[in-house]
C-alpha positions as CSV (number, residue, x, y, z in Angstrom):
1,M,21.0,3.9,-16.8
2,T,23.7,6.1,-15.1
3,G,22.1,9.4,-14.4
4,N,18.6,8.3,-15.4
5,F,16.3,7.5,-12.5
6,N,13.4,6.6,-14.7
7,L,11.6,3.6,-13.1
8,A,11.0,2.2,-16.6
9,C,14.8,1.7,-17.2
10,D,14.8,-1.8,-15.6
11,V,12.1,-3.1,-18.0
12,H,13.8,-1.5,-21.0
13,R,17.0,-3.3,-20.0
14,R,15.3,-6.6,-19.4
15,A,13.5,-6.2,-22.8
16,T,16.9,-6.0,-24.5
17,E,18.6,-8.8,-22.5
18,S,15.8,-11.3,-21.9
19,A,12.8,-10.3,-24.0
20,D,11.0,-13.6,-23.8
21,A,11.1,-13.8,-20.0
22,P,7.6,-13.4,-18.3
23,A,7.0,-10.0,-16.8
24,V,3.2,-9.8,-16.1
25,V,0.6,-12.5,-15.8
26,Y,-3.1,-11.6,-15.4
27,R,-5.9,-14.1,-16.0
28,D,-5.2,-15.4,-19.5
29,I,-2.8,-12.6,-20.4
30,A,0.9,-13.2,-20.1
31,L,3.2,-10.4,-21.2
32,S,6.9,-11.0,-21.7
33,Y,9.4,-8.3,-20.9
34,G,9.6,-7.6,-24.7
35,E,5.8,-7.3,-24.9
36,L,5.4,-5.2,-21.8
37,A,8.1,-2.8,-23.0
38,A,6.5,-2.6,-26.4
39,R,3.1,-1.7,-25.0
40,A,4.6,0.8,-22.5
41,G,6.8,2.3,-25.2
42,R,3.8,2.7,-27.5
43,L,1.9,4.4,-24.7
44,A,4.8,6.7,-24.0
45,A,5.0,7.6,-27.8
46,C,1.3,8.4,-27.8
47,L,1.7,10.7,-24.8
48,H,4.7,12.5,-26.3
49,A,3.0,12.9,-29.6
50,A,0.1,14.6,-27.9
51,W,2.3,16.8,-25.7
52,G,4.7,17.9,-28.4
53,E,7.8,20.0,-27.6
54,R,7.8,21.4,-24.1
55,D,9.6,24.4,-22.6
56,D,11.8,23.9,-19.6
57,G,9.3,26.0,-17.6
58,A,6.3,24.0,-18.5
59,A,4.1,22.5,-15.8
60,P,5.1,19.1,-14.5
61,L,3.8,16.1,-16.5
62,R,1.3,14.1,-14.5
63,V,-0.6,11.1,-15.8
64,G,-3.7,9.9,-14.0
65,I,-4.5,6.2,-13.9
66,L,-8.0,5.0,-13.3
67,A,-7.5,1.3,-13.1
68,S,-8.1,-1.9,-11.1
69,R,-5.7,-4.8,-10.6
70,S,-5.0,-5.7,-14.3
71,A,-2.3,-6.0,-16.9
72,G,-3.6,-2.7,-18.3
73,A,-2.8,-1.0,-15.0
74,C,0.8,-2.2,-15.1
75,V,1.2,-1.0,-18.7
76,A,-0.3,2.4,-17.7
77,A,2.0,3.0,-14.8
78,L,5.1,1.8,-16.7
79,G,4.1,3.8,-19.8
80,A,3.6,7.0,-17.8
81,C,7.1,6.5,-16.3
82,W,8.6,5.7,-19.7
83,A,7.3,9.1,-21.0
84,G,9.0,10.9,-18.1
85,A,5.8,11.8,-16.3
86,A,4.7,11.2,-12.7
87,Y,1.8,8.7,-12.5
88,V,-1.1,9.4,-10.2
89,P,-3.3,6.3,-9.5
90,F,-7.0,6.7,-8.4
91,G,-8.9,3.9,-6.7
92,L,-12.1,2.7,-8.3
93,K,-14.2,2.2,-5.1
94,Q,-14.5,5.8,-4.0
95,P,-17.3,8.4,-4.2
96,E,-17.5,10.4,-7.4
97,E,-17.1,13.6,-5.4
98,R,-13.8,12.4,-3.9
99,L,-12.5,11.5,-7.4
100,L,-13.5,14.9,-8.7
101,D,-11.6,16.5,-5.9
102,M,-8.4,14.6,-6.7
103,L,-8.7,15.3,-10.4
104,A,-9.0,19.0,-9.6
105,Q,-5.9,18.9,-7.4
106,C,-3.7,17.2,-9.9
107,R,-4.0,19.2,-13.1
108,L,-3.3,16.1,-15.2
109,S,-1.6,16.1,-18.6
110,A,-3.4,12.8,-19.5
111,L,-5.6,10.1,-18.1
112,I,-5.1,6.3,-18.7
113,V,-8.0,3.9,-18.0
114,D,-8.3,0.2,-18.0
115,D,-11.6,-1.7,-18.7
116,D,-13.0,-1.0,-15.2
117,G,-11.8,2.5,-15.1
118,L,-13.5,3.2,-18.4
119,K,-16.9,2.5,-16.8
120,L,-16.4,5.3,-14.4
121,L,-16.1,8.0,-17.0
122,G,-19.5,9.5,-16.6
123,E,-20.5,13.0,-17.7
124,R,-19.2,14.8,-14.5
125,V,-15.9,12.9,-14.4
126,L,-15.2,13.4,-18.1
127,A,-15.7,17.1,-17.7
128,A,-13.0,17.1,-15.0
129,C,-10.6,15.0,-17.1
130,P,-7.7,16.2,-19.3
131,R,-8.4,16.2,-23.0
132,L,-6.0,13.3,-23.6
133,I,-7.6,10.0,-22.4
134,V,-6.1,6.6,-23.4
135,H,-7.8,3.3,-23.0
136,A,-5.1,0.7,-22.2
137,G,-7.4,-2.1,-21.2
138,D,-7.3,-5.8,-21.7
139,A,-10.7,-6.1,-23.5
140,A,-11.4,-5.5,-27.1
141,A,-11.3,-1.9,-28.4
142,V,-14.3,0.3,-27.4
143,P,-16.4,1.4,-30.4
144,A,-15.3,4.8,-31.4
145,D,-18.9,6.2,-31.5
146,S,-19.5,5.2,-27.9
147,R,-16.6,7.0,-26.4
148,P,-15.6,9.8,-28.7
149,G,-12.2,11.3,-28.1
150,I,-10.7,8.4,-26.2
151,I,-7.6,6.9,-27.8
152,E,-7.4,3.1,-28.0
153,L,-3.8,2.1,-27.2
154,M,-3.9,-1.2,-29.1
155,S,-5.3,0.5,-32.2
156,L,-2.2,2.6,-32.5
157,P,0.6,1.5,-34.8
158,P,3.6,0.0,-33.0
159,A,6.2,2.6,-32.1
160,P,10.0,2.2,-32.1
161,L,11.3,1.4,-28.7
162,P,13.4,4.3,-27.6
163,A,15.0,4.5,-24.1
164,P,12.9,5.9,-21.4
165,A,12.9,9.6,-21.0
166,A,15.6,11.1,-18.8
167,V,14.4,11.6,-15.2
168,A,16.4,13.3,-12.5
169,A,16.6,12.0,-8.9
170,G,14.4,14.9,-7.7
171,D,11.7,14.5,-10.3
172,I,8.4,13.1,-9.0
173,A,7.9,9.4,-9.9
174,Y,4.3,9.0,-8.5
175,I,1.7,10.7,-6.3
176,I,-0.3,8.6,-4.0
177,F,-3.4,10.0,-2.3
178,T,-4.0,9.3,1.3
179,S,-6.7,10.3,3.7
180,G,-6.5,13.8,5.1
181,S,-7.5,14.9,8.6
182,T,-9.7,17.7,7.1
183,G,-11.6,15.2,4.9
184,T,-9.7,16.3,1.8
185,P,-7.4,13.7,0.3
186,K,-3.7,14.7,0.3
187,G,-1.3,13.7,-2.5
188,V,2.1,12.3,-1.3
189,M,4.8,13.1,-3.9
190,V,7.6,10.5,-4.1
191,S,10.6,11.3,-6.1
192,A,12.4,9.0,-8.5
193,G,15.5,9.1,-6.4
194,A,13.7,8.2,-3.2
195,F,12.0,5.2,-4.9
196,R,15.3,4.1,-6.5
197,H,16.9,4.1,-3.1
198,Y,14.0,2.0,-1.8
199,L,14.4,-0.5,-4.6
200,K,18.0,-1.0,-3.7
201,A,17.3,-1.3,0.0
202,V,14.3,-3.7,-0.2
203,G,16.1,-5.7,-2.9
204,A,19.0,-6.3,-0.5
205,T,16.6,-7.3,2.3
206,L,14.3,-9.7,0.4
207,G,16.9,-11.0,-2.2
208,M,14.5,-11.4,-5.1
209,T,15.8,-13.0,-8.3
210,A,14.9,-13.4,-11.9
211,D,13.5,-16.9,-11.1
212,D,10.9,-15.6,-8.7
213,R,7.1,-15.5,-9.3
214,V,5.7,-12.7,-7.2
215,L,2.1,-12.1,-5.9
216,G,0.5,-8.9,-7.0
217,V,-2.4,-8.3,-4.6
218,S,-2.6,-4.5,-4.2
219,E,-4.6,-1.9,-5.9
220,L,-2.6,0.7,-7.9
221,S,-3.8,3.4,-5.5
222,F,-2.0,1.7,-2.6
223,D,1.8,2.3,-2.7
224,V,2.7,-1.4,-2.2
225,S,1.6,-1.8,-5.8
226,A,4.7,0.3,-6.8
227,H,6.8,-2.2,-4.9
228,N,5.0,-5.2,-6.5
229,M,5.7,-3.8,-10.0
230,F,9.0,-2.2,-10.0
231,A,10.9,-4.4,-7.4
232,T,9.7,-7.4,-9.4
233,W,10.9,-6.0,-12.7
234,E,14.2,-4.7,-11.3
235,A,14.9,-8.4,-10.3
236,G,13.7,-9.6,-13.7
237,A,11.0,-11.7,-12.0
238,A,7.4,-12.3,-13.1
239,L,4.5,-10.4,-11.4
240,H,1.3,-12.6,-11.1
241,V,-1.6,-10.2,-10.5
242,L,-4.4,-11.7,-8.4
243,P,-7.8,-10.5,-9.6
244,A,-9.7,-8.6,-6.9
245,S,-12.6,-11.1,-7.2
246,A,-10.3,-14.0,-6.4
247,T,-8.8,-12.5,-3.2
248,M,-10.2,-15.3,-0.9
249,N,-8.8,-17.9,-3.4
250,A,-5.3,-16.5,-3.0
251,V,-3.8,-19.7,-1.7
252,K,-5.2,-21.7,-4.7
253,F,-3.9,-19.0,-7.0
254,A,-0.4,-19.1,-5.4
255,R,-0.3,-22.9,-5.7
256,M,-1.3,-23.0,-9.3
257,A,1.2,-20.2,-10.3
258,G,3.9,-21.7,-8.2
259,L,4.5,-18.4,-6.5
260,T,7.7,-17.9,-4.6
261,V,7.3,-14.4,-3.2
262,W,4.2,-13.2,-1.2
263,N,3.7,-9.6,-0.1
264,S,0.5,-8.6,1.6
265,A,-1.1,-7.0,4.7
266,P,-1.5,-9.5,7.6
267,S,-5.3,-9.2,7.3
268,L,-5.2,-11.3,4.2
269,A,-3.4,-14.1,5.9
270,I,-5.7,-13.8,8.9
271,M,-8.8,-14.1,6.6
272,L,-7.4,-17.0,4.7
273,R,-6.8,-18.8,8.0
274,Q,-10.4,-18.1,9.1
275,V,-11.9,-19.6,6.0
276,K,-9.6,-22.7,6.4
277,A,-7.6,-22.0,3.3
278,L,-4.3,-21.6,5.2
279,T,-3.5,-25.3,5.9
280,P,-0.2,-26.9,6.8
281,G,2.0,-27.2,3.7
282,C,-0.4,-25.5,1.4
283,L,2.2,-23.0,0.1
284,P,5.2,-25.3,-0.7
285,D,6.9,-23.0,-3.3
286,L,7.1,-19.8,-1.2
287,R,10.6,-18.8,-0.2
288,V,10.0,-15.1,0.8
289,T,7.0,-13.6,2.6
290,A,6.8,-9.9,3.5
291,F,3.9,-8.7,5.7
292,G,3.3,-4.9,6.2
293,G,0.8,-2.2,6.6
294,E,-0.5,-3.1,10.1
295,Q,0.5,-4.9,13.2
296,L,1.5,-8.6,12.7
297,P,0.1,-11.0,15.3
298,A,2.4,-13.8,16.4
299,S,-0.3,-16.4,15.9
300,T,-0.6,-15.4,12.3
301,V,3.2,-15.9,11.8
302,A,2.9,-19.4,13.4
303,A,0.1,-20.4,11.1
304,W,1.9,-19.0,8.1
305,R,5.1,-20.9,8.9
306,E,3.1,-24.1,8.9
307,A,1.6,-23.3,5.6
308,A,4.8,-22.1,3.9
309,T,7.5,-24.2,5.6
310,G,10.3,-23.1,3.3
311,S,9.6,-19.3,3.4
312,A,11.6,-16.7,5.2
313,V,9.1,-14.2,6.8
314,F,9.7,-10.4,7.2
315,N,7.7,-7.8,9.0
316,V,8.0,-4.6,7.0
317,Y,7.0,-1.1,8.2
318,G,6.7,2.1,6.3
319,P,4.3,5.0,5.7
320,T,3.6,6.3,2.1
321,E,5.6,9.4,3.1
322,A,8.8,7.3,3.5
323,T,8.4,5.3,0.3
324,V,6.6,2.0,0.9
325,G,8.9,0.5,3.5
326,C,11.7,1.8,5.6
327,L,12.1,-0.7,8.5
328,A,12.1,-4.5,8.5
329,Q,12.4,-7.4,10.9
330,K,13.3,-10.9,9.7
331,L,11.3,-13.3,12.0
332,D,13.7,-15.8,13.5
333,E,13.3,-17.7,16.7
334,P,12.6,-16.6,19.3
335,L,10.0,-14.3,17.8
336,P,10.8,-10.6,18.6
337,L,7.5,-9.8,20.4
338,T,6.5,-6.3,21.3
339,P,6.5,-5.9,25.1
340,G,3.1,-6.6,26.6
341,R,1.5,-7.5,23.2
342,D,1.2,-10.5,21.0
343,V,2.6,-8.7,17.9
344,L,5.9,-8.6,16.2
345,A,8.6,-5.9,16.2
346,I,9.1,-3.8,13.1
347,G,12.8,-4.1,13.3
348,T,15.5,-1.7,12.2
349,P,15.8,0.9,9.5
350,F,16.8,0.1,5.9
351,P,20.3,1.4,4.9
352,G,20.0,5.1,4.2
353,S,17.1,5.5,6.6
354,E,17.0,6.5,10.2
355,A,14.4,6.2,12.9
356,R,13.9,7.7,16.3
357,V,11.2,7.6,19.0
358,A,10.6,11.2,20.0
359,G,8.7,13.4,22.3
360,S,6.6,16.4,21.3
361,D,9.8,18.4,20.8
362,G,11.2,15.9,18.3
363,Q,14.1,15.0,20.6
364,P,14.8,11.2,21.1
365,L,13.3,9.4,24.1
366,P,15.2,6.7,26.1
367,D,14.8,3.1,25.0
368,G,11.6,1.5,26.4
369,V,9.7,4.8,26.5
370,P,6.8,5.2,24.0
371,G,6.7,8.2,21.8
372,E,6.1,9.2,18.2
373,L,8.1,7.4,15.5
374,L,10.1,9.8,13.3
375,I,11.8,8.8,10.1
376,A,14.7,10.5,8.2
377,G,16.8,9.6,5.2
378,E,16.9,9.2,1.5
379,Q,13.5,7.7,1.2
380,L,11.5,10.6,2.5
381,A,8.8,11.9,0.1
382,A,9.2,15.4,-1.4
383,G,6.0,16.4,0.5
384,Y,2.3,16.9,-0.2
385,L,0.9,18.2,-3.4
386,D,0.2,22.0,-3.2
387,A,0.3,21.9,0.6
388,P,3.5,23.7,1.8
389,E,2.2,24.3,5.3
390,L,1.2,20.7,5.8
391,T,4.5,19.6,4.3
392,A,6.4,21.8,6.7
393,A,4.4,20.5,9.7
394,R,4.8,16.8,8.9
395,F,8.4,17.0,7.6
396,P,10.1,19.3,10.1
397,V,13.8,20.1,10.2
398,I,15.1,19.0,13.6
399,G,18.7,19.5,14.5
400,G,19.5,20.4,10.9
401,K,18.0,17.1,9.5
402,R,14.6,16.6,7.8
403,W,12.3,14.2,9.5
404,Y,8.8,12.8,8.9
405,R,6.4,12.6,11.8
406,T,4.6,9.3,11.2
407,G,1.8,9.8,13.7
408,D,2.6,6.2,15.0
409,L,3.2,5.5,18.6
410,A,6.4,3.4,19.0
411,L,9.2,2.4,21.3
412,R,12.8,1.1,20.8
413,D,14.0,-1.8,22.9
414,R,17.4,-2.2,24.4
415,G,18.5,-4.3,21.5
416,G,17.8,-1.4,19.1
417,R,14.7,-2.9,17.6
418,F,11.6,-0.7,17.0
419,H,8.1,-1.7,18.0
420,C,5.0,0.0,16.6
421,L,2.2,0.4,19.2
422,G,-0.4,1.8,16.9
423,R,-1.7,5.1,15.6
424,I,-1.5,8.2,17.9
425,D,-4.7,9.3,16.3
426,N,-6.3,6.0,17.4
427,Q,-6.1,7.4,20.9
428,V,-9.4,8.5,22.4
429,K,-10.3,10.1,25.6
430,I,-13.2,8.6,27.6
431,L,-14.2,9.8,31.1
432,G,-10.9,11.5,31.3
433,Y,-8.8,8.4,30.5
434,R,-6.7,8.4,27.3
435,I,-7.1,5.0,25.6
436,E,-5.3,3.4,22.7
437,L,-7.6,1.5,20.5
438,D,-4.7,-0.6,19.2
439,D,-4.0,-1.6,22.8
440,I,-7.6,-3.0,23.2
441,D,-7.1,-4.8,19.9
442,A,-4.0,-6.5,21.2
443,H,-5.8,-7.9,24.2
444,L,-8.9,-8.7,22.3
445,R,-6.9,-11.0,20.0
446,V,-5.7,-13.0,22.9
447,A,-9.1,-13.0,24.7
448,S,-11.0,-14.2,21.6
449,G,-8.4,-16.3,19.9
450,V,-9.1,-14.4,16.7
451,D,-6.5,-12.3,15.0
452,L,-8.8,-10.1,12.9
453,V,-10.3,-7.6,15.4
454,S,-11.0,-3.9,15.8
455,A,-12.1,-1.6,18.6
456,V,-13.8,1.7,17.6
457,A,-14.8,4.7,19.7
458,W,-18.7,4.7,19.9
459,P,-20.9,6.5,20.5
460,L,-19.6,9.8,19.4
461,V,-21.4,12.9,20.8
462,Q,-20.3,16.2,19.2
463,G,-17.1,14.5,18.1
464,A,-16.2,13.2,21.6
465,A,-16.0,9.5,22.3
466,H,-18.4,8.2,25.0
467,G,-17.5,4.5,24.8
468,I,-15.9,1.6,23.0
469,V,-17.4,-1.1,20.8
470,A,-15.3,-4.0,19.7
471,F,-15.6,-6.3,16.6
472,V,-14.3,-9.8,16.2
473,G,-13.9,-11.4,12.8
474,A,-15.7,-14.6,13.5
475,A,-19.1,-16.1,12.8
476,A,-19.7,-16.6,16.6
477,I,-17.8,-16.3,19.8
478,D,-18.2,-17.3,23.4
479,L,-19.1,-13.8,24.6
480,K,-19.0,-14.6,28.3
481,Q,-15.6,-16.1,28.0
482,V,-14.2,-13.2,25.9
483,I,-15.6,-10.6,28.3
484,G,-14.1,-12.4,31.2
485,A,-10.7,-12.7,29.6
486,L,-10.8,-9.1,28.7
487,K,-11.7,-8.0,32.3
488,A,-8.6,-10.0,33.5
489,R,-6.3,-8.1,31.1
490,I,-7.5,-4.5,30.9
491,P,-8.9,-1.9,33.3
492,S,-12.6,-1.2,33.5
493,Y,-12.4,2.1,31.7
494,M,-11.0,0.4,28.6
495,M,-13.7,-2.3,28.5
496,P,-15.9,-2.3,25.4
497,S,-19.6,-1.8,26.0
498,R,-20.3,-4.4,23.3
499,V,-18.3,-7.1,21.6
500,I,-19.8,-8.0,18.1
501,A,-18.9,-11.1,16.1
502,M,-18.9,-10.6,12.3
503,Q,-17.8,-13.3,9.9
504,E,-16.1,-10.7,7.7
505,L,-14.8,-7.3,8.8
506,P,-14.7,-4.6,6.2
507,L,-11.2,-3.8,4.8
508,N,-10.1,-0.6,3.2
509,A,-8.1,-0.3,-0.1
510,S,-4.8,-1.1,1.7
511,G,-6.1,-4.3,3.2
512,K,-6.5,-3.0,6.8
513,V,-9.6,-3.2,8.9
514,D,-11.7,-0.1,8.1
515,R,-12.7,1.5,11.4
516,Q,-14.7,4.2,9.7
517,A,-16.9,1.5,8.0
518,L,-17.4,-0.2,11.3
519,R,-18.5,3.1,12.9
520,Q,-20.9,3.6,10.0
521,L,-22.4,0.1,10.7
522,L,-23.1,1.3,14.2
523,A,-24.6,4.5,13.0
524,D,-26.9,2.6,10.6
525,E,-28.3,0.7,13.6
526,I,-29.7,3.9,15.0
527,T,-31.3,5.0,11.7
């Protein structure tokens, strides 16, 4: 694949070298590399047939994907790449207005849906879709008279298996939408070259092999799914997709499949522990665990090590704008704790990436001094879709080098390890005091003995915070004990006015605690 950065090249190679090896397993569907390549190649042929010959100056090819966790979603992403297009995944659990907004931004060349995505094609959504819509689901073909104009992938004749289309390093591989500060979602454009560099770096860090069986637990609209698919397929391993409805049965799923690689947000491990699913020795086959996406509590690592005694554990950090992950810390003894907090360091940059803790001028701060975490290197995204001013602001050139301002508060210790202290935008000002919500979270975990916690600014009056309310993910807590322990650890101006116990805290699409949903719960109490 010299000179071709197409993400589908690894599957094409595996399909010719080891066609019968398992590539994707979902429910009762098991696709070998040969079968996965055949479906993706058929989809690519369908797309090319509809597009016809294109001029060099034609608009970029972008293929939207409206799909859940499924084999069809994997085929859709791979087929779009195979055709030489950028794929653009859309989450299924979002308001119709937000979906319409993203469709309008993207100017798609085609849309691929799986069985769940097909259900969302109402009149308004269809009107905003491109003319070419392909159903690549796992269910039987949809009756033609019920969905006119939608092509059924499995009804098409098998296509020859050509090599994936030529893709240059600077061509966009995928666009992931993240929340925007203005309320409008922003599309992060990641190039094929940046993602290829990520695959090389993360492969060297985790050491996956063709014998591995890998957990797929992320929605396609979350960029860890790109890692789950393409890092697995580059290694020649098998991706076992966990159905969304079976998330709380993830341990049973892992045992039955004999999974060897686990990659998830810490919140999943915390919730599994809370429901008593994470017991000593329950994950005997795991050899590699990677946690990322949020701060990793030390107590979660201790419980995980008892459950997966043979697994190496990594804490991985990376914003979507720096291609999935760009720093990592292998968790050896003694655990590299963040100063003053019961959470783990995020480690050091991947080869080809660079990190610094900087002040407002972008210049590096001394070790031990908190500041904004900046990232540079080969994994940086190309920028935001149709947002040059935002791209310039978030990807400034400092000292002749392009950096990404993460918006995360961090420090570097004397040993050169980085520690993430939380989001800068999770800072609020109450009674003149600037407060970090993540700092309250860190102390609340210790005070309550529960890892899944979240502090939110509440109430909000004309956009300004007038207090703090804290949530603890437990059926019940000793409120007096928790309040007393908090008072011994934090100043009075940081104390929550209420501490609420909830058996299950709401999570967003990336598996993190959803602070916005918690604020909505408080707002609903008033109405």
